[in-house]
C-alpha positions as CSV (number, residue, x, y, z in Angstrom):
1,X,1.6,-49.1,-57.1
2,X,-0.4,-48.9,-60.3
3,X,-1.4,-46.0,-62.5
4,X,-4.0,-45.6,-65.0
5,X,-3.2,-47.5,-68.2
6,X,-3.1,-45.5,-71.6
7,X,-0.8,-45.3,-74.6
8,X,2.1,-43.0,-74.6
9,X,0.5,-40.5,-76.9
10,X,-2.2,-40.0,-74.2
11,X,0.4,-39.2,-71.6
12,X,2.2,-36.8,-73.9
13,X,-1.1,-34.9,-74.5
14,X,-2.0,-35.0,-70.7
15,X,1.3,-33.5,-69.6
16,X,1.9,-31.0,-72.5
17,X,0.9,-27.8,-70.7
18,X,2.2,-25.6,-73.5
19,X,0.1,-27.2,-76.1
20,X,-3.0,-26.9,-73.9
21,X,-2.2,-23.1,-73.4
22,X,-1.4,-21.7,-76.9
23,X,-0.4,-18.2,-75.4
24,X,1.9,-19.7,-72.7
25,X,4.8,-17.5,-74.1
26,X,2.9,-14.4,-72.9
27,X,3.0,-15.7,-69.3
28,X,6.7,-16.2,-69.4
29,X,7.3,-12.8,-70.9
30,X,5.2,-11.0,-68.3
31,X,6.6,-13.0,-65.4
32,X,10.1,-12.2,-66.7
33,X,9.4,-8.4,-66.7
34,X,7.6,-8.4,-63.4
35,X,10.6,-10.5,-61.9
36,X,13.1,-7.8,-63.0
37,X,10.9,-5.2,-61.4
38,X,10.8,-7.3,-58.1
39,X,14.6,-7.7,-58.0
40,X,15.0,-3.8,-58.3
41,X,13.6,-3.6,-54.8
42,X,15.6,-4.6,-51.7
43,X,16.7,-8.2,-52.0
44,X,19.6,-10.6,-51.7
45,X,20.3,-12.5,-54.9
46,X,22.1,-15.7,-55.6
47,X,22.9,-16.4,-51.9
48,X,24.7,-19.9,-51.9
49,X,23.0,-22.7,-49.9
50,X,25.3,-25.4,-51.0
51,X,28.5,-26.0,-52.9
52,X,27.1,-26.7,-56.5
53,X,27.0,-23.7,-58.8
54,X,23.2,-24.1,-59.1
55,X,22.7,-24.1,-55.3
56,X,21.7,-20.5,-54.6
57,X,18.6,-18.7,-53.6
58,X,17.1,-15.2,-53.6
59,X,15.8,-13.5,-50.4
60,X,13.1,-10.8,-50.5
61,X,12.8,-9.5,-46.9
62,X,9.7,-8.3,-45.3
63,X,9.5,-4.8,-43.7
64,X,9.2,-6.2,-40.3
65,X,11.3,-8.5,-38.1
66,X,10.6,-12.1,-37.3
67,X,8.5,-12.4,-40.4
68,X,6.9,-15.7,-41.5
69,X,8.9,-17.3,-44.4
70,X,7.5,-18.3,-47.7
71,X,9.9,-20.6,-49.7
72,X,8.6,-20.7,-53.4
73,X,9.9,-23.6,-55.6
74,X,9.5,-23.1,-59.3
75,X,8.3,-25.6,-61.9
76,X,9.4,-26.4,-65.4
77,X,9.3,-30.3,-65.3
78,X,12.6,-30.4,-63.4
79,X,14.1,-29.4,-66.8
80,X,13.5,-25.8,-67.6
81,X,13.2,-22.3,-65.9
82,X,15.1,-20.5,-63.1
83,X,14.6,-18.8,-59.9
84,X,15.1,-15.4,-61.7
85,X,11.9,-16.2,-63.8
86,X,9.8,-16.3,-60.5
87,X,10.9,-13.2,-58.5
88,X,7.4,-11.8,-59.3
89,X,6.0,-14.1,-56.6
90,X,7.6,-12.1,-53.9
91,X,5.9,-8.7,-53.8
92,X,2.3,-9.6,-52.9
93,X,3.6,-11.8,-50.0
94,X,6.1,-9.0,-48.9
95,X,3.2,-6.7,-48.7
96,X,1.4,-9.2,-46.5
97,X,4.4,-9.1,-44.1
98,X,6.3,-12.2,-45.3
99,X,10.0,-12.9,-46.1
100,X,10.2,-14.7,-49.5
101,X,12.9,-17.1,-50.5
102,X,13.2,-18.4,-54.1
103,X,15.8,-21.2,-54.4
104,X,17.4,-22.6,-57.5
105,X,18.2,-26.1,-58.5
106,X,20.1,-28.1,-61.1
107,X,18.1,-29.3,-64.0
108,X,17.6,-32.8,-65.6
109,X,19.2,-34.6,-67.4
110,X,22.3,-33.3,-65.7
111,X,20.9,-34.5,-62.4
112,X,18.1,-36.9,-61.4
113,X,14.8,-35.8,-59.7
114,X,15.9,-37.4,-56.4
115,X,19.0,-35.4,-56.5
116,X,17.0,-32.2,-57.1
117,X,14.9,-33.3,-54.2
118,X,18.0,-33.4,-52.0
119,X,19.1,-30.0,-53.2
120,X,15.7,-28.6,-52.0
121,X,16.4,-30.4,-48.6
122,X,19.7,-28.6,-48.3
123,X,18.1,-25.3,-49.3
124,X,15.4,-25.6,-46.6
125,X,18.0,-26.5,-44.0
126,X,20.0,-23.4,-45.0
127,X,16.8,-21.3,-44.5
128,X,16.1,-22.7,-41.2
129,X,19.6,-22.1,-40.1
130,X,20.1,-18.5,-41.6
131,X,16.9,-16.8,-42.4
132,X,16.8,-15.0,-39.1
133,X,19.8,-13.0,-40.5
134,X,17.5,-11.7,-43.0
135,X,14.6,-11.0,-40.7
136,X,12.7,-14.2,-41.2
137,X,11.3,-16.4,-38.3
138,X,12.7,-20.0,-38.7
139,X,9.9,-21.3,-36.6
140,X,7.3,-20.3,-39.3
141,X,8.4,-21.6,-42.6
142,X,5.9,-22.5,-45.3
143,X,6.7,-24.0,-48.6
144,X,4.8,-23.4,-51.9
145,X,5.7,-24.8,-55.4
146,X,4.2,-25.0,-58.8
147,X,4.1,-28.0,-61.1
148,X,7.4,-29.8,-60.5
149,X,7.9,-27.4,-57.6
150,X,4.6,-28.7,-56.2
151,X,6.1,-32.2,-56.3
152,X,9.2,-30.9,-54.5
153,X,7.1,-29.1,-51.8
154,X,5.2,-32.2,-51.1
155,X,8.6,-34.2,-50.9
156,X,9.8,-31.8,-48.4
157,X,6.8,-32.4,-46.3
158,X,7.8,-36.1,-46.0
159,X,11.4,-35.3,-45.1
160,X,12.7,-36.6,-41.7
161,X,14.8,-33.5,-41.0
162,X,16.7,-34.7,-37.9
163,X,18.2,-37.6,-40.0
164,X,19.5,-35.1,-42.5
165,X,20.9,-32.8,-39.8
166,X,21.1,-33.3,-36.1
167,X,20.4,-29.7,-35.4
168,X,17.3,-29.6,-37.5
169,X,13.8,-30.0,-35.8
170,X,11.3,-32.5,-36.9
171,X,8.8,-29.7,-37.5
172,X,11.3,-27.5,-39.7
173,X,8.5,-26.7,-42.0
174,X,4.9,-26.7,-40.7
175,X,3.0,-26.8,-44.0
176,X,3.1,-26.6,-47.7
177,X,1.1,-25.7,-50.7
178,X,1.3,-27.8,-54.0
179,X,-0.1,-25.7,-57.1
180,X,-0.7,-28.1,-59.9
181,X,1.7,-30.5,-58.5
182,X,2.9,-33.8,-59.8
183,X,2.7,-36.4,-56.9
184,X,3.5,-39.7,-58.5
185,X,6.1,-40.0,-61.3
186,X,5.4,-43.5,-62.8
187,X,2.7,-41.8,-65.0
188,X,5.1,-38.9,-65.8
189,X,7.7,-41.3,-67.2
190,X,5.0,-42.9,-69.4
191,X,5.2,-39.6,-71.4
192,X,8.0,-39.9,-74.0
193,X,8.0,-36.1,-74.2
194,X,9.1,-35.9,-70.6
195,X,11.0,-39.2,-70.1
196,X,13.5,-38.2,-72.9
197,X,14.8,-35.5,-70.6
198,X,14.0,-36.9,-67.1
199,X,15.4,-40.6,-67.7
200,X,13.3,-41.7,-64.6
201,X,14.4,-45.1,-63.4
202,X,12.3,-47.5,-61.3
203,X,14.2,-46.5,-58.3
204,X,13.6,-42.7,-59.0
205,X,10.0,-43.3,-59.3
206,X,9.8,-45.2,-56.0
207,X,12.0,-42.8,-54.1
208,X,10.6,-39.4,-55.4
209,X,6.7,-40.1,-55.6
210,X,5.4,-38.4,-52.6
211,X,2.1,-40.1,-52.9
212,X,3.9,-43.4,-52.4
213,X,5.7,-42.2,-49.3
214,X,4.4,-42.5,-45.7
215,X,2.3,-39.6,-44.6
216,X,4.1,-37.2,-42.3
217,X,3.4,-37.2,-38.5
218,X,2.5,-33.6,-38.5
219,X,1.8,-30.6,-40.7
220,X,-0.6,-29.7,-43.5
221,X,-0.2,-30.0,-47.3
222,X,-2.8,-28.2,-49.3
223,X,-3.2,-29.1,-53.0
224,X,-4.8,-26.8,-55.6
225,X,-5.0,-27.2,-59.4
226,X,-6.5,-25.3,-62.4
227,X,-10.0,-26.6,-63.2
228,X,-9.2,-26.2,-66.9
229,X,-5.9,-28.4,-66.6
230,X,-5.8,-31.9,-68.1
231,X,-7.4,-34.9,-66.3
232,X,-4.0,-36.2,-65.2
233,X,-3.3,-32.9,-63.5
234,X,-6.7,-33.1,-61.7
235,X,-6.0,-36.8,-60.8
236,X,-2.6,-35.8,-59.5
237,X,-4.2,-33.0,-57.4
238,X,-6.5,-35.5,-55.7
239,X,-3.8,-38.1,-55.2
240,X,-2.1,-36.7,-52.1
241,X,-5.4,-36.5,-50.1
242,X,-6.1,-40.0,-51.1
243,X,-2.7,-41.2,-50.0
244,X,-2.0,-39.1,-46.8
245,X,-5.6,-38.5,-45.7
246,X,-7.7,-35.5,-45.1
247,X,-6.0,-34.8,-41.8
248,X,-2.6,-34.1,-43.5
249,X,-4.2,-32.8,-46.8
250,X,-7.5,-31.1,-45.9
251,X,-7.6,-29.3,-49.2
252,X,-7.6,-30.8,-52.7
253,X,-9.3,-28.1,-54.8
254,X,-9.7,-27.3,-58.5
255,X,-9.9,-23.6,-59.3
256,X,-12.6,-22.8,-61.9
257,X,-11.5,-21.1,-65.1
258,X,-7.8,-21.5,-64.3
259,X,-5.3,-23.4,-66.4
260,X,-1.6,-24.3,-65.6
261,X,-0.1,-21.0,-66.0
262,X,-2.8,-18.8,-64.8
263,X,-2.7,-20.7,-61.5
264,X,0.5,-18.7,-60.6
265,X,-1.3,-15.5,-61.3
266,X,-3.9,-16.7,-58.8
267,X,-1.1,-17.2,-56.2
268,X,-0.1,-13.6,-56.6
269,X,-3.7,-12.1,-56.6
270,X,-4.7,-11.2,-53.0
271,X,-8.4,-11.5,-54.0
272,X,-8.0,-15.1,-55.2
273,X,-8.5,-18.2,-53.1
274,X,-5.2,-19.6,-54.0
275,X,-3.3,-16.6,-52.5
276,X,-5.6,-16.6,-49.4
277,X,-4.9,-20.3,-48.8
278,X,-1.2,-19.4,-48.9
279,X,-1.7,-16.6,-46.4
280,X,-3.6,-18.8,-44.2
281,X,-0.8,-21.3,-44.2
282,X,1.7,-18.4,-43.4
283,X,-0.6,-17.0,-40.7
284,X,-1.0,-13.6,-42.3
285,X,-3.7,-11.6,-44.0
286,X,-3.7,-10.8,-47.8
287,X,-2.6,-7.2,-48.4
288,X,-5.5,-5.9,-50.6
């Protein structure tokens, strides 16, 4: 499938979020501070979901049994950041009555993007099998992800779960939210800035571009992006609705006044539409 044709410098500009948001470091510093605070509350950290040293997740339980489960997948272009940088996501959803799970994954170039995708498949399978032990309801799993995490959330929507594990239901996850997600990887690898660390092959792009995969038979994927993000991120946001149709992707919205990093703040703000979309998918009310 074709993507828009531009020179490599254009793709570097379109995908360099840090250059577009000069004060990006302030976001990371604040998220780190808030994440330490979140982990000081009741939580289970670095619970293994696989055998690799990077295959662990943090669990932030709700204050009620049989709670809906939000699995949040962090971004960082599959090359940077960590689950510990994103614990701050949990408290607003715990207050709304949800159990929150934040998984880790290995980073490129030590692994490929398809390998990271399969790590997230293992993580979700673990959640379905074990989250009841932590007060979560395995029948109500929603996945949200930011940037590269949005890509992984969309990939999980396309997963044929019973093929991965005979005990897994086909509707293991009912819905997902992609926040500033990357939904086809051909244009991503046209950025030398990214490709130098991702080393995407033709096969990687084909296997791990959710917009190029068949639409799932069930479930809902919502896509949101900052209105102030680059034209490529705006295009990537619309792409899933174009590819899978409005029945599977009913929302593909741009949020006015938001850029790549402030979109995560919107996710955590009970008064913002992004948080409210996530709560709707989870079947809960925002805790104002």
